[in-house]
C-alpha positions in Angstrom: 54.8 -14.6 9.4 54.5 -10.9 9.3 55.0 -10.9 5.5 52.2 -13.4 5.1 49.8 -11.2 7.2 50.8 -8.1 5.0 50.2 -10.2 1.8 46.8 -11.4 3.0 45.8 -7.9 4.0 46.9 -6.6 0.7 44.8 -9.2 -1.2 41.8 -8.5 0.9 42.1 -4.7 0.2 42.6 -5.4 -3.5 39.5 -7.6 -3.7 37.4 -4.9 -1.9 38.6 -2.2 -4.3 37.9 -4.5 -7.3 34.3 -5.0 -6.1 33.9 -1.3 -5.5 35.3 -0.4 -8.8 32.9 -2.8 -10.7 29.8 -1.9 -8.7 30.4 1.6 -7.4 32.8 3.1 -9.9 35.1 4.8 -7.6 37.4 2.0 -6.3 40.6 3.4 -7.6 40.0 6.8 -6.1 39.2 5.4 -2.8 42.3 3.1 -2.9 44.5 6.2 -3.5 42.8 8.2 -0.8 43.1 5.2 1.8 46.8 5.0 1.4 47.5 8.7 1.0 45.1 10.1 3.6 46.4 10.4 7.2 43.2 8.8 8.5 41.5 6.6 6.0 38.8 5.8 8.4 37.6 9.3 8.6 37.5 9.4 4.8 35.6 6.3 4.6 33.1 7.3 7.2 32.6 10.7 5.6 32.2 9.1 2.1 29.6 6.6 3.3 27.9 9.2 5.4 27.7 11.5 2.4 26.4 8.7 0.1 23.9 7.5 2.7 22.6 11.0 3.4 22.2 11.8 -0.3 20.3 8.6 -0.9 18.3 9.2 2.4 17.5 12.7 1.2 16.3 11.4 -2.1 14.2 8.7 -0.4 12.6 11.3 1.9 11.8 13.5 -1.0 10.2 10.7 -2.9 8.2 9.7 0.3 7.1 13.3 0.8 6.0 13.6 -2.9 4.1 10.3 -2.7 2.5 11.4 0.4 1.6 14.7 -1.1 0.1 13.0 -4.1 -1.7 10.6 -1.8 -3.1 13.5 0.2 -4.2 15.3 -2.9 -6.0 12.1 -4.1 -7.6 11.6 -0.7 -8.6 15.2 -0.7 -10.0 15.0 -4.2 -11.8 11.8 -3.3 -13.4 13.3 -0.1 -14.3 16.4 -2.0 -16.0 14.3 -4.6 -17.9 12.6 -1.9 -19.5 15.9 -0.9 -20.2 17.2 -4.4 -23.7 17.5 -5.6 -25.0 14.5 -7.4 -25.4 14.6 -11.2 -28.9 15.0 -12.2 -28.6 12.8 -15.4 -26.9 10.1 -13.5 -29.6 9.9 -10.8 -32.4 10.0 -13.3 -31.3 6.7 -14.8 -33.2 5.0 -11.9 -35.5 7.8 -10.6 -38.3 10.0 -11.9 -37.8 13.7 -12.3 -40.6 14.7 -10.0 -38.8 12.7 -7.2 -35.8 15.1 -7.3 -37.1 18.5 -8.4 -37.5 19.7 -4.8 -33.9 18.9 -4.0 -32.0 20.7 -6.6 -29.0 22.8 -5.6 -29.6 26.5 -6.0 -26.1 27.1 -7.3 -25.2 24.2 -9.6 -28.7 22.9 -10.4 -27.8 19.3 -9.6 -29.1 17.2 -6.8 -28.0 18.7 -3.5 -25.6 16.4 -1.6 -25.3 17.1 2.1 -28.2 19.7 1.7 -28.3 22.9 3.6 -31.0 25.5 3.7 -30.1 29.3 3.5 -32.1 31.1 6.3 -30.7 34.6 6.5 -33.1 37.2 7.9 -33.0 39.3 4.8 -35.0 36.7 2.8 -36.9 34.7 5.4 -40.2 35.6 3.6 -39.1 33.5 0.5 -42.0 31.2 -0.7 -39.6 28.3 -1.4 -37.0 26.7 0.7 -33.5 27.8 -0.5 -31.8 24.5 -0.8 -28.0 24.3 -1.6 -25.4 21.6 -1.5 -23.0 22.2 1.4 -19.9 21.9 -0.8 -21.2 24.3 -3.4 -22.2 26.9 -0.8 -18.9 26.8 1.1 -17.0 27.1 -2.2 -19.2 30.1 -3.2 -18.8 31.8 0.1 -15.0 31.3 0.0 -14.8 32.8 -3.4 -17.2 35.8 -2.7 -16.0 37.1 0.6 -18.8 35.3 2.6 -21.5 37.1 0.7 -24.9 35.3 0.4 -25.6 33.9 -3.1 -29.3 35.0 -2.9 -29.1 38.7 -2.2 -25.4 39.4 -2.0 -25.3 40.4 1.7 -22.7 39.7 4.3 -22.9 37.1 7.0 -24.8 34.4 5.2 -26.5 31.9 7.5 -27.5 28.4 6.8 -28.5 25.1 8.6 -28.2 21.5 7.6 -31.4 19.8 6.4 -31.3 16.2 7.8 -34.7 15.2 6.4 -33.5 16.0 2.7 -30.3 14.4 3.3 -31.8 11.2 4.5 -34.1 11.2 1.5 -31.4 11.9 -1.0 -29.2 9.1 0.5 -32.0 6.6 0.0 -32.2 7.2 -3.8 -31.2 4.3 -5.9 -28.3 4.8 -8.4 -25.9 2.9 -10.7 -22.2 3.0 -10.3 -20.8 6.5 -11.0 -17.6 5.0 -12.6 -19.8 3.1 -15.1 -21.9 6.2 -15.8 -18.7 8.2 -16.6 -17.4 5.3 -18.7 -20.6 5.2 -20.7 -20.4 9.0 -21.3 -16.8 8.7 -22.6 -17.2 5.6 -24.8 -21.0 6.2 -25.7 -21.5 2.4 -25.1 -22.8 0.4 -22.2 -19.9 -2.1 -22.1 -16.2 -2.0 -22.8 -14.3 -4.9 -24.5 -11.0 -6.1 -23.1 -8.2 -7.7 -25.0 -9.6 -11.1 -24.1 -12.9 -10.2 -25.6 -14.9 -10.3 -22.3 -17.4 -7.7 -21.2 -16.3 -5.6 -18.4 -18.7 -3.3 -16.5 -20.0 -2.5 -13.1 -23.5 -3.8 -12.4 -23.9 -1.9 -9.1 -27.5 -0.8 -8.3 -27.9 0.4 -4.9 -28.6 3.5 -2.6 -26.5 6.6 -2.6 -25.4 5.9 1.0 -23.9 2.6 -0.1 -21.6 4.1 -2.8 -18.7 4.8 -0.5 -18.3 1.2 0.6 -18.9 0.0 -3.1 -16.2 2.3 -4.7 -13.6 1.4 -2.0 -14.1 -2.4 -1.9 -16.1 -4.0 -4.6 -16.2 -1.9 -7.8 -14.7 -3.7 -10.8 -14.0 -0.4 -12.5 -11.8 0.9 -9.6 -8.2 1.5 -10.5 -5.5 -0.6 -8.7 -1.8 -0.1 -8.4 0.7 -2.6 -9.9 1.9 -5.3 -7.6 5.5 -4.0 -8.3 4.8 -0.5 -7.1 7.3 -0.9 -4.1 10.0 -1.4 -6.8 9.1 1.6 -8.9 6.2 0.7 -11.3 3.6 3.4 -11.0 1.1 1.9 -13.4 -2.6 1.9 -12.4 -5.4 0.0 -14.1 -8.8 -1.6 -13.7 -8.7 -5.0 -11.8 -9.4 -7.0 -15.0 -6.4 -5.3 -16.8 -3.9 -6.0 -14.1 -3.2 -9.5 -15.1 -2.5 -8.5 -18.7 -0.1 -5.7 -17.4 1.8 -8.2 -15.2 2.2 -10.6 -18.2 3.2 -8.1 -20.8 5.7 -6.3 -18.5 7.5 -9.2 -16.9 10.9 -8.1 -18.2 10.4 -4.5 -17.0 9.3 -5.7 -13.6 12.3 -8.1 -13.4 14.6 -5.2 -14.3 13.1 -3.1 -11.4 13.6 -5.9 -8.9 17.1 -6.4 -10.2 17.9 -2.7 -9.8 16.6 -2.7 -6.3 18.7 -5.7 -5.4 21.8 -4.1 -6.9 21.1 -0.9 -4.8 20.8 -3.1 -1.8 24.0 -5.0 -2.7 25.9 -1.7 -3.0 24.8 -0.5 0.3 25.8 -3.9 1.9 29.3 -3.6 0.2 29.6 -0.1 1.7 28.8 -1.3 5.1 31.2 -4.2 4.8 34.0 -1.7 3.9 33.0 0.6 6.7 33.1 -2.3 9.2 36.5 -3.3 7.9 37.9 0.2 8.5 36.4 0.3 11.9 38.0 -3.0 12.6 41.4 -1.8 11.5 41.0 1.5 13.3 39.7 -0.3 16.3 42.9 -2.2 16.7 44.9 1.1 16.4 42.7 2.7 19.1 43.1 -0.3 21.3 46.9 -0.1 20.9 46.8 3.6 21.7 44.6 2.9 24.7 47.0 0.3 26.0 49.9 2.5 25.5 48.2 5.5 27.3 47.1 3.2 30.0 50.7 2.0 30.8 51.9 5.6 30.5 49.3 6.9 33.0 50.1 3.9 35.3 53.7 4.7 35.2 53.0 8.4 35.9 50.7 7.5 38.7 53.3 5.1 40.2 55.9 7.9 40.0 53.7 10.3 41.7 52.9 7.9 44.4 56.7 7.3 45.0 57.4 11.1 45.1 54.5 11.4 47.6 55.9 8.6 49.8 59.4 10.1 49.6 58.0 13.5 50.6 56.1 12.1 53.4 59.2 10.1 54.7 61.3 13.2 54.6 58.7 15.2 56.5 58.4 12.5 59.1 62.2 12.3 59.4 62.4 16.1 59.8 59.7 16.0 62.4 61.6 13.3 64.3 64.8 15.3 64.3 63.0 18.4 65.6 61.4 16.4 68.3 64.8 15.0 69.5 66.2 18.5 69.3 63.5 19.8 71.5 63.8 17.0 73.9 67.6 17.7 74.3 66.9 21.3 74.9 64.2 20.4 77.5 66.7 18.1 79.4 69.3 20.9 79.4 66.9 23.3 81.2 65.9 20.6 83.8 
């Protein structure tokens, strides 16, 4: 019976090492270490912990890198939302005399989130000194907070809500469509299917944020297989073609993720097996120590009882001796 148990145990260990050798590549090394090490459980735990911490460190680094990139993109997007508006872009749907009074003093484009410079040094200026808030803050940051008008310290300015309200009501086309037209010098772009793709947005400046985030056909989307490692970005109409033409690549990414998960599960199985083996050893040791301490406790109790019995016997003898002496005197 014992031989059968040993044989079954050996077959189980051999199968585990075979799997590890095929999938992880260090099965033989682990096999030797398990049978040569004084405590294989400690090695297995250290090996698993080391692999896990290494993978976890790489995962955290990737997460931090992705979060950093995401933060940079969001910062760039938020910054672009506050940049002054392109004059040529706005003039597509508006007359020049409608916007001439709202040009940024620094970049000569239409002031977005406009502010008026009202330092005491040039309060007698005949014309309002209108600047885009982003342009002014950038200029002050790069020029030790010196005013862009007369180059003095402590530039003062206030927001102009009336101009901001007027600019936000101007009608414009989609800025992505405008940029695309500048790059291609055409009004439309042909896809592989021969269909026209453009954005026909025609709305107010204040409606741009919602349009670009939710409904713009020229907005870039991430691949559906991004969680598995595909970092491709494309327009919505190009996504279908990307998915069709990269089926094998996406399948390989999913398979790699599955294999990584499988290897992790195999490591966990081996670790649980080692814990199971070591658990039996610990239970045996606990049982052995339990009986040892019980035996010691019983011995101590017997010694204490014997000591107590001798003390009581000695006391009784002294009492009898004292009683005899007392009777002699009487």
